[in-house]
N, C-alpha and C positions, 0 to 999 in steps of 0.2 A: 504494500500500500504506500504510494508516494505521498510525501508530506505536502501540505498546503502552506503557503508562505505568509509573510507579513507584508502589508501594503505600505510602501514607502515611496513617495514622490511619483505615484502613479504606476509603480512596478511591483511585482511580487518578488519579495526577497526571502531567500532560504538560508538556513544555518545548519551547522552540523548537529546541533542538539535538537531533539524533538520530544513531543509528549503525545499521549493518546487521549482521545475523547471516548469515555466509557459510558455505556448505557446502564443507568442505575436499576433498571428493571431486569437486566441480564448482564452481569458484570463480565461474562465471557464475550460479549458483543463489543468489538472495537469499532466505533462509528467512523473514525478518521484519525489521521496523524498530522500534527501541526508543528511548524518550526518555531522553536523558542527564540525570542529576541533577547539579545544581551544589551549591554551598555552602548555598544557602537550603533546598534540598530535604533535604539531609542533616541540617541543623539541625532542620528541621521533623519529620523522622522520629525523631530523638533525643528531641525534646520530647514527641511523641506517645507514645513508649514510656515516658517518665517519668510522664506523666499516667496512662496505663493501668495502670502498676505499682501505683499507690495502691490499686486495687481488685482487680486480678488476683492479687496476692500472697495474697489471702484467698479466692480461688476454691476450690471444693470439689474433691476428687480426682475425683468423678464428672464434673464439668464438663470437667476436663482430659482425663480418659479419653475422654469422648465426642468431643471435637474430634480427638484423635489417631487414635482408632479409625475415625471417619468418614472422615478424610483417607486413612488407610491403605487402607480398603476401596475408595475411589474410585481410588486409584493402582493397586491390583491389578486392578481391573476394566478399567482403561484401559492396561494394561501394553504391549499391542501397539502402540497409537497413540503412547504416550509413548516407548516404546523406539525406534520409527522416527524420532521427532523427535530423540532423543538421538544416534542413529547419524548422522543427517543433519547435525547441527550440530557434533558433536565428532569424528566419524570412527571410532568403535568399530564393529565389525561388528554386524549386526542382532541375532544371538543375545546378544552382549555387552551391547548396549543394553537389550534386554528384560530381561536378567538384572540389570542395575543398577537398573532401575525396580522390578523385583520386590523387590530388596533394600531399596529405599527404603520400599516399602509395609510390609515386615516390620519395619523399624526403627521406623516410626511406631506399629505395633501393639504392638511390644515395650515401647516407652516409655509407651504407654497403660496397660499393665499396671503399669509402675513407678510411675505416678501414684497407684495404689491401694495400693501397698505401704508399710508403715510403715518409715521409715528413722530409727530412734532407739532409745533404751533407757530403762528405768526401773531405777535401782539403789538399794540401801540405802546410806546414808552410814555412815561409821565412827562418826558421832555418833548415839546412840540416838534413834529417833523421827523422824529427818530423811530425807526422800525426795529423791532426785536424779533429775532428768529431763534427758536429753540429746536434743535435738531438732535438726532441720535446717530452715533457712529459706531462701527464695530470695535470691539475691545482689542482683538488681535488673534493670537494663537490660544485656543481653548484646549486645555488638557481634560479629557473625560475619563474617569475611572468608574467602571460599571460593574454591577454584581451579576451573579449567576441566576438569580431566581426569576428575573424577567429578561431573558437574554437577547430579545429583539425589541421589545417595547421601550425599555429604559434607554438603551442606546439611541433608539429613534427619537425619543423625546428630548434628548440632549443634542444629538447631531443636527436634527432638523432646524431648530432655532438658531444654532450657531451658524449654519450655512445660510439660512434665510436672511440673517442680518449682516452678512458679509465677513464673518470670521473664518479662520481656517482651524483645522482640528487635528489633535493627536489623541487617538482613541485606544485605551487599554481595556480590553474585555477581561472577564473572569476566565481563568484557565479551565474551570469546570464545564463551561459551555462555549467552546470555541466555534462550533459549527454555525450557529446563528450569526455570530459576529462576523465570520468570514463571508457568509452569504450577503448580509446587509452591506458590508464594505464593498463587495464585488458589484452588487446592484447599483450602489451610488457611484462607484467608479466608472461604470459603463453608462450611467445616465447623463453624462456630459460634463462632469467635473474636470477642471484643469488639473494637471499634475500638482500634487502637493497640498491641495485644498483639504483632502481627507487622507490621513495616515492612520494605520492600525497596526499595533504591535502586540504580539503574544509574549509579554514579559512578566516576570514575577513582580509583585507589588513592591518588594524591597529594592528591586533594581529600578523599575520605572518611576515609582513615586517620587523619590528625591529629585531625579533628573527632570521630571515634568514640572514639579513645583518650582524648581530653579529656572527652567528654560521657558515655560509657558507664561502667558500674560494673565491667565485665569484658570482656575481648577474647579470642575464640577464633579463631586464625588457622591456615590450612593453605596452604602454598605453598613458595617457594624458601627456602634458607638465608639468603641476603643480606637479602631482604625480611623474613623472619621475625625475624631478629636485630634489625633496626631496630625492628620492632613491639614485640618483647620489651623492648628497652632503653628505648624511649619510655614504654611502659606501666608498667614497673617504676619509672621515674623519677617517675611521677605517682602511685605507690602503688596502681596498679590490679591486680586479679587478671588473670593472663594465662596462656594456654595456646597453645603453638605446636607444630604438626606440620610438619616441614620436609623436607629432602631425604633421599635414601638413596643409598649406593654399595654396594649389597648383594652379598655374596659367596654363591656356592654351591660347596661342596667336593664333588668327585667322587673317591672313593677307588678303589684297584685292585679291591676286592671288590664294587663297585657292580654292580647289575643294569644292563647297558648300555642296554637299551631304555627302562627306567624313567628312568634318568638323562637320556637324550636328550630324552624327552618332558617331563620336569620342567623342564629348562633351556629347552626350546623355548617352553613355556608362560610361564615366568617372564620370559624376555628379550624376546619378540617379540609376544605377544598384547597387544591394546590398543595396538599400535604402540609398545610400551615406555613408554607414558605412565602409569606407575604408580610411585609412590614406593617400592613394595615390589618392583619388578622387579629381577631379578638381572642385573647388568651385568658383574660380575667372576666368571669361571668358573675356579676354582682346581682343577687336576687333577693327581693324582699320576702319576709317570712310567710305571708299569706299564700303565696303561690309556689314557694320554694320546693316543697315535697313533690307536688304534681309536675312541676317543670323539670326537676332533676330526673324523675322517673321517665318522663317522656323523652327528654334529651338523651338519657342513657340508652334507651331502646333504639332511638334513631341513630345514635353514634355506633352502637354495636352492629347495626344493620348496613352500615356503609360498605359497599363492595370494593375491596382493595385488590389490586392486581397489576399486571403489566399495563403500563400507561396507555398503550395503543390498542388494548383489547376492548371489544364491544362490551358495553354495560359497566365498565369499571368507573367508579366514582372518585377513587383516590389512588394515585400511583404510589411508587416508592418514595422514601426520603432520598434526597438528591445525592448524598455521599455518606461514606462511613463516618466521617467526622460529625456530620449533622445527626446521624443515627445515634452515635455515642452521647451527644448532648441531650437528645430526647430521653434516652434510657436513664442517664444520670439524673435528669430533672425529676423524672417520675420516682426513681428510687429515693431521692432526697425528700420529695413531698410525702411519700409513705412513711419515711423515718420520722418526719415532723408531725405526723398525725393525720395526714390526708387519706381519704378512702377512695380507692379506684372503683368507679361505677361501671366503666367500660374500658376495654383495651388494656394498655399497660404491658404489652408483650410483643415479641418479634413474631412475624408471620413467615411462613415458607410456602413457596409455590414451585412450579416446575423448573424454574430457572433461578440461579443465585442472584439475589438482589437485596437492596436495603429496605426491606419491608417491615413496617411497624404498624400495629393496630392504632387507629385513632383513639385517643385516650381522654376520658373525662374523670376528673378527680374532685370529689366532694369533701366537705368538712375542712376546708382550708381557711386560714386567717390571713389578713392583709400583710402581716409581718413575715410570712413564710417566704423562703427563697423562690418557690414556684410563682409567687405573685410579685416578685421584685426583679427577677432575672429573665431576660428574653430567651425563649427556647428556640424559636424559629422552626417549629415542627408541629405535628398534629397532636398537640397537648393543650387542654384547657382546664382551668380550675374554677371551682364554685366558691364564692364568698357570700355568706348569708348575712343580711342586714335588716334593720327594723323598718326604715322608711327612706324616702327620696333624699332627705338631707344627709343621712348617713351614707347612702349610696354614692352621692356626689363627693362627699369627703373621702371615701375609700377610693373612688375612681381617680381623684386628683392626687392621691398619695403615691406618686411615682415620679422618678426623675425624667420620664419621657412624656410626650404629649402629641402623638401623631393623629390618631383617629379614635373616636368614641361613639358609642351608640346607645340608644334607649328604646325599649319596647313598652308602649303605653297607649291607652286610648284617651288620655287626658291631654288636652291642648295646653293647659296651664303647666302640667308637669313637663311636657316637651319643651315649652318655651323657657321654663326655669332651668332645665338641663342645658339647653343650647347656650344660655347666657352664662352659666356658672362653670361649665366644664372647661378644663384647661387643655384644650387640644386644638389642632389646626383644622380638623375636619370633624363634622358631627353628622351622624345618621339617625333618623327617627323611623323606627319600624322597618329598617333595612339592614343588610349586612354592613359591617364596618369596612369591609374590603370591597373595592369597586368604585373607581372615580373616573368620570368621563374625561376624554382627552382634551377637551376645550376649556377646562376649568383649572384654577390653580391647585397645585398639589404641594403639601408641606405641613409641618407641625410646629410645635412649641417646645420650649425647654431643651432637653438634650436630644430630641428627635431631629431637629433641623437647625441649620445655621445659614443665614444669607437669604436672598430673595427667593420667592416661590418658583417652582417649575411648572411647565405646561401652560397652555392657553395664552391669552394676551399678556399675562404677568411675566412670561418668559423674557420679554423685551428688557426687563429691569436688569437682568444679569448679563445678557449677551450684548448690550449696547452701553455706550457712555453718552451722557447728555452734554451737549455744547450749546451755550448761549451766546449769540452774536448780535451786536448793535451796529446800526448803519444809518448814516445820514443819506438823504437822496443824492445821487450822483449827478 
């Protein structure tokens, strides 16, 4: 199997060192082999992006529209093929994989439109006869560090606005899911981008991170809180623009008046779909006393009934955990919760099928308290814990008792309770009678506290990170 290369200055660059892309549903299945980038390749990618920026920053909106629109069209036309690849290498079910690819196509087309929109103002000065122009200009070379859990959607929502607003890119994907990154880069490269506008390197974070922080004009990172904190601090120390989307320990509150079926379905989706590999997944289920027993019983049965298996098999609702490392984290979290007094209602065990894979049963743990590790530490897997409380006020206090604040939800029939929750919850996104995971591509994405740093991603708000504001005054000539 020949290795696929790194995209540098419009060419595919190969190295002597390679790594394999492994199917988590069947670890005997090698999906592809990829060339590992070293320090020299990362430096070359940054240099290519700097050179390309000298002309790309003056490209026309039509040029940028055409590239993104062409790429979006190809992705949507190939959504079945690319969705199958995504499910094979990341572990999402096939419908989830196709859905993510579809979203990536829509993101590219959305930002194609943004490239054509004017993002500025013309104002009258307080001084007679003076005109004031407020314009937005590209930042320069944007370093993008992307995670494995959304291997085509997250790169798309970072690359698309960077290109739409005239920046050039150095893209470092996660080593766990190189296939989608290679395909996205190839599609964009063939969509009409000049050499060097988009560069992609399969490099370890310890190699690429410091070089990108040093050499790029801005860094956009998505990943864990510890790594994101280091990226943020290093970038800030060098005076670089930085945007970090990090972890979540997201709560969903279920009140006594909630519709039981809707609450169960919302939590089931939030906690266990995509194997819990979503930063917006709800892992803390905060339930008031009047509904707690009925809700836990119903959710436990629904959790136990989730069909787990090979991510591409018909009828499978949850695929494997993405890697051995993530599997170990889930196992350890459940063991620690049990040791601290938690009661496993469903799951809590490895599963075996016809092929070797990282299979783990979706797990619901009752009888936990807010101070337990299971309610403090992000698991990033199919594990959810129940905290029982007296009323809405206590529920909100418990929900806010976390260092993170990405997404939060509430299930209730009371408009007053919903409005109170939306006002008092300390999170960037709030869902009422809906799963905490699932945000449209045209709206801002981001959180508060340790979950996020810098301007929001996605939608019209992306312009804040990927452009610099310039204010110009002029007397009539």
